C-alpha positions as CSV (number, residue, x, y, z in Angstrom):
1,M,0.0,0.0,0.0
2,N,2.9,2.3,0.5
3,F,4.3,1.9,-3.0
4,L,4.5,5.7,-3.6
5,W,6.6,6.2,-0.5
6,R,9.0,3.4,-1.6
7,W,9.3,4.6,-5.1
8,F,9.7,8.3,-4.5
9,G,11.2,8.5,-0.9
10,L,9.4,11.7,-0.1
11,K,11.1,13.4,2.9
12,K,9.3,16.7,3.1
13,K,8.0,17.4,6.7
14,R,4.4,16.6,7.2
15,I,1.9,19.4,7.8
16,D,-0.5,18.5,10.6
17,S,-3.6,19.3,8.4
18,A,-3.0,16.2,6.3
19,P,-4.9,13.2,7.7
20,A,-2.2,10.7,8.3
21,E,-4.6,7.7,8.3
22,L,-5.8,8.6,4.8
23,E,-2.3,9.2,3.5
24,A,-1.5,5.7,4.6
25,L,-4.6,4.3,2.9
26,L,-3.7,6.1,-0.3
27,G,-0.1,5.0,-0.1
28,C,1.0,8.6,-0.7
29,R,2.6,11.3,1.5
30,F,1.8,14.7,0.1
31,H,4.3,17.5,-0.5
32,D,1.4,19.9,-0.1
33,P,-1.2,18.4,2.2
34,G,-3.5,21.3,1.4
35,L,-4.2,19.7,-2.0
36,L,-5.5,16.6,-0.3
37,Q,-7.7,18.7,2.0
38,Q,-9.1,20.5,-1.0
39,A,-9.8,17.2,-2.7
40,L,-11.9,16.2,0.3
41,T,-13.9,19.4,0.5
42,H,-17.4,19.2,-0.8
43,R,-19.1,22.4,-1.9
44,S,-21.7,22.0,0.9
45,A,-19.0,22.7,3.5
46,L,-17.9,26.1,2.0
47,P,-20.3,28.3,4.0
48,E,-19.0,26.9,7.2
49,M,-15.3,27.1,6.3
50,G,-14.6,30.7,5.3
51,E,-14.0,32.6,2.1
52,D,-10.6,31.2,1.3
53,T,-11.7,27.6,1.3
54,L,-12.1,25.9,-2.2
55,S,-14.2,22.9,-3.0
56,N,-13.0,19.8,-4.8
57,E,-14.9,20.6,-8.0
58,R,-11.9,21.9,-10.0
59,M,-9.7,19.0,-8.9
60,E,-12.5,16.6,-9.9
61,F,-12.4,18.1,-13.3
62,L,-8.6,17.5,-13.6
63,G,-8.8,14.1,-12.0
64,D,-11.5,13.0,-14.5
65,S,-9.1,13.7,-17.4
66,V,-6.1,12.0,-15.7
67,L,-8.3,9.0,-15.0
68,G,-9.5,8.8,-18.6
69,L,-5.9,8.9,-19.9
70,V,-4.6,6.2,-17.4
71,V,-7.5,3.9,-18.0
72,S,-7.4,4.3,-21.8
73,D,-3.7,3.6,-21.9
74,H,-4.1,0.5,-19.7
75,L,-6.9,-0.9,-21.8
76,Y,-5.1,-0.2,-25.0
77,R,-2.0,-2.0,-23.9
78,T,-3.6,-5.0,-22.2
79,H,-6.4,-5.7,-24.7
80,S,-4.8,-5.7,-28.1
81,D,-7.6,-8.0,-29.4
82,L,-10.4,-5.5,-28.8
83,Q,-11.7,-2.9,-31.2
84,E,-12.5,0.7,-30.3
85,G,-16.2,0.1,-29.4
86,E,-15.4,-2.7,-26.9
87,L,-12.6,-0.7,-25.3
88,T,-14.9,2.3,-25.0
89,K,-17.5,0.1,-23.2
90,M,-14.9,-1.2,-20.8
91,K,-13.6,2.3,-20.1
92,S,-17.1,3.7,-19.6
93,L,-17.8,1.1,-16.9
94,L,-14.5,1.5,-15.1
95,V,-14.7,5.3,-14.9
96,S,-18.4,5.4,-14.0
97,K,-19.4,7.1,-10.8
98,T,-20.8,3.9,-9.5
99,I,-17.5,2.0,-9.8
100,L,-15.4,4.9,-8.6
101,A,-17.7,5.2,-5.5
102,Q,-17.3,1.5,-4.8
103,Q,-13.5,2.0,-4.8
104,A,-13.8,5.1,-2.7
105,R,-15.8,3.1,-0.1
106,N,-13.0,0.5,-0.1
107,M,-10.6,3.4,0.9
108,E,-13.2,4.8,3.4
109,L,-12.9,8.2,1.7
110,G,-16.3,9.1,3.1
111,R,-14.9,9.2,6.7
112,Y,-12.5,12.1,5.6
113,M,-14.9,14.2,3.5
114,R,-15.5,17.7,4.6
115,L,-19.3,18.1,4.4
116,S,-21.9,20.4,5.8
117,D,-23.7,19.0,8.8
118,A,-26.9,18.8,6.8
119,E,-25.1,16.9,4.0
120,A,-23.5,14.5,6.4
121,D,-26.7,13.9,8.3
122,S,-28.5,13.1,5.1
123,G,-26.0,10.3,4.2
124,G,-23.5,12.3,2.2
125,R,-20.6,10.3,3.4
126,D,-21.9,7.2,1.5
127,R,-23.5,9.0,-1.5
128,T,-22.4,7.6,-4.8
129,S,-22.1,11.0,-6.5
130,I,-20.0,12.5,-3.7
131,L,-17.7,9.5,-3.4
132,G,-17.2,9.1,-7.1
133,D,-16.3,12.8,-7.4
134,A,-14.0,12.5,-4.4
135,F,-12.1,9.6,-6.0
136,E,-11.4,11.8,-9.1
137,A,-10.5,14.8,-6.9
138,V,-8.0,12.9,-4.9
139,L,-6.5,11.6,-8.1
140,G,-6.3,15.2,-9.3
141,A,-4.5,16.2,-6.1
142,I,-2.0,13.4,-6.5
143,Y,-1.3,14.5,-10.0
144,L,-0.8,18.1,-9.0
145,D,1.4,17.1,-6.1
146,Q,3.5,14.4,-7.5
147,G,2.9,14.0,-11.3
148,I,1.5,11.6,-13.7
149,E,3.5,8.5,-12.7
150,C,2.3,8.7,-9.1
151,A,-1.2,9.3,-10.4
152,R,-0.9,6.2,-12.6
153,C,0.2,4.1,-9.6
154,F,-2.8,5.3,-7.6
155,V,-5.2,4.3,-10.4
156,H,-3.6,0.9,-10.8
157,E,-3.6,0.2,-7.1
158,H,-7.2,1.4,-6.4
159,L,-9.0,0.6,-9.6
160,L,-7.2,-1.2,-12.4
161,R,-6.1,-4.1,-10.2
162,E,-9.8,-4.9,-9.9
163,A,-10.5,-4.3,-13.6
164,G,-10.8,-8.0,-14.4
165,R,-13.5,-8.5,-11.8
166,I,-15.3,-5.3,-12.7
167,T,-15.3,-5.9,-16.4
168,T,-16.0,-9.7,-16.4
169,D,-19.1,-9.1,-18.6
170,V,-18.2,-5.7,-19.9
171,R,-18.6,-6.6,-23.6
172,H,-22.3,-6.7,-22.7
173,V,-22.4,-4.0,-20.1
174,N,-25.5,-4.3,-17.9
175,Y,-26.5,-0.7,-17.8
176,K,-29.6,-1.7,-15.9
177,S,-27.6,-3.1,-13.0
178,V,-25.3,0.0,-12.9
179,L,-28.3,2.3,-12.9
180,Q,-30.2,0.3,-10.3
181,E,-27.2,0.4,-7.9
182,Y,-26.8,4.1,-8.4
183,V,-30.5,4.9,-7.9
184,Q,-30.7,2.7,-4.8
185,G,-27.6,4.2,-3.2
186,T,-28.4,7.8,-4.1
187,F,-32.2,8.1,-4.1
188,K,-33.1,5.1,-2.0
189,S,-35.6,4.2,-4.7
190,H,-36.3,1.4,-7.2
191,L,-36.5,1.5,-10.9
192,Q,-39.6,1.0,-13.0
193,Y,-39.6,0.3,-16.7
194,R,-42.7,1.0,-18.8
195,T,-43.5,0.7,-22.5
196,R,-44.0,4.0,-24.2
197,A,-44.6,2.7,-27.7
198,E,-44.6,-0.4,-30.0
199,E,-44.2,0.1,-33.7
200,G,-44.0,-2.2,-36.7
201,P,-45.3,-5.6,-37.6
202,D,-45.0,-8.5,-35.1
203,H,-41.9,-10.0,-36.8
204,E,-40.1,-6.6,-36.8
205,K,-41.3,-4.6,-33.8
206,L,-39.5,-1.6,-32.4
207,F,-40.1,-1.0,-28.7
208,T,-39.6,2.4,-26.9
209,M,-39.2,2.1,-23.1
210,E,-38.8,4.6,-20.3
211,V,-37.1,4.1,-17.0
212,L,-38.4,5.9,-13.9
213,A,-37.5,6.3,-10.3
214,S,-40.0,7.8,-7.8
215,G,-42.3,8.6,-10.7
216,K,-39.6,10.7,-12.6
217,V,-38.5,9.7,-16.1
218,L,-34.7,9.2,-16.0
219,G,-34.2,8.1,-19.6
220,S,-35.7,6.4,-22.6
221,G,-34.5,4.0,-25.4
222,Q,-35.4,1.8,-28.2
223,G,-34.8,-1.8,-29.1
224,R,-36.1,-4.8,-31.1
225,N,-37.3,-6.4,-27.9
226,K,-38.2,-5.0,-24.5
227,K,-35.0,-6.2,-22.8
228,E,-32.9,-4.4,-25.4
229,A,-35.0,-1.3,-25.1
230,E,-34.7,-1.3,-21.3
231,Q,-30.9,-1.5,-21.6
232,S,-31.0,1.4,-24.0
233,A,-33.2,3.4,-21.6
234,A,-30.9,2.7,-18.7
235,C,-27.9,3.8,-20.7
236,D,-29.7,7.0,-21.7
237,A,-30.4,7.6,-18.0
238,L,-26.8,7.1,-17.0
239,V,-25.8,9.7,-19.6
240,R,-28.4,12.2,-18.3
241,L,-27.2,11.6,-14.8
242,G,-23.6,12.3,-15.8
243,L,-22.4,8.8,-15.0
244,L,-21.5,8.1,-18.6
245,K,-20.3,10.5,-21.3
246,P,-22.3,10.6,-24.5
247,E,-19.2,10.1,-26.6
248,D,-18.3,6.9,-24.6
249,V,-21.6,5.1,-25.3
């Protein structure tokens, strides 16, 4: 777990504001612990922390790009037999908020998040969107503090070493399962699929399905059967929720 310490032998004196426990979990001792603190600061905490405090949103933006590069590079090098479309599906799953949040839970990032009391009391420390963003923000902080190679090590240690398990059936990504997990964890609700339209003759029907949670339509999609249309609707919902990027579908 302390691979970054061994490789880079960082000797700079610690600043007390850096949570030592989390640094140990990350396997990284920061030159500038303030970067780690910012990566753990949710925007809800800003009103309680003063004008000079920054949220982790900018670091999340940076970390998202670093993550995309590292994951794409890894998949390209380790799956020479796959074409662009299959690689894209694998990447989309690995960098989805649902998967990143799972990995963040493994690191117990929620314990160290700086949240408002209201956000914390409403379950923010285990919220998929917050944890997924935090994973990316921490990666952005590592990149800023120690560069791309340390960032690459972090992604391999905390995500890509699990890639085989995560992507066991990635060539047929179950968007319904990913969406159901996200909705249950974030909204404490279940999904409902309903048929919006059926077109064409019996031997060549085209189904249009909608997916809903708590009565709200999250997405819609089409397919030659209801199962295919439900997967398409779930995929559309994941894009609308920001868990998948349109260009990655």
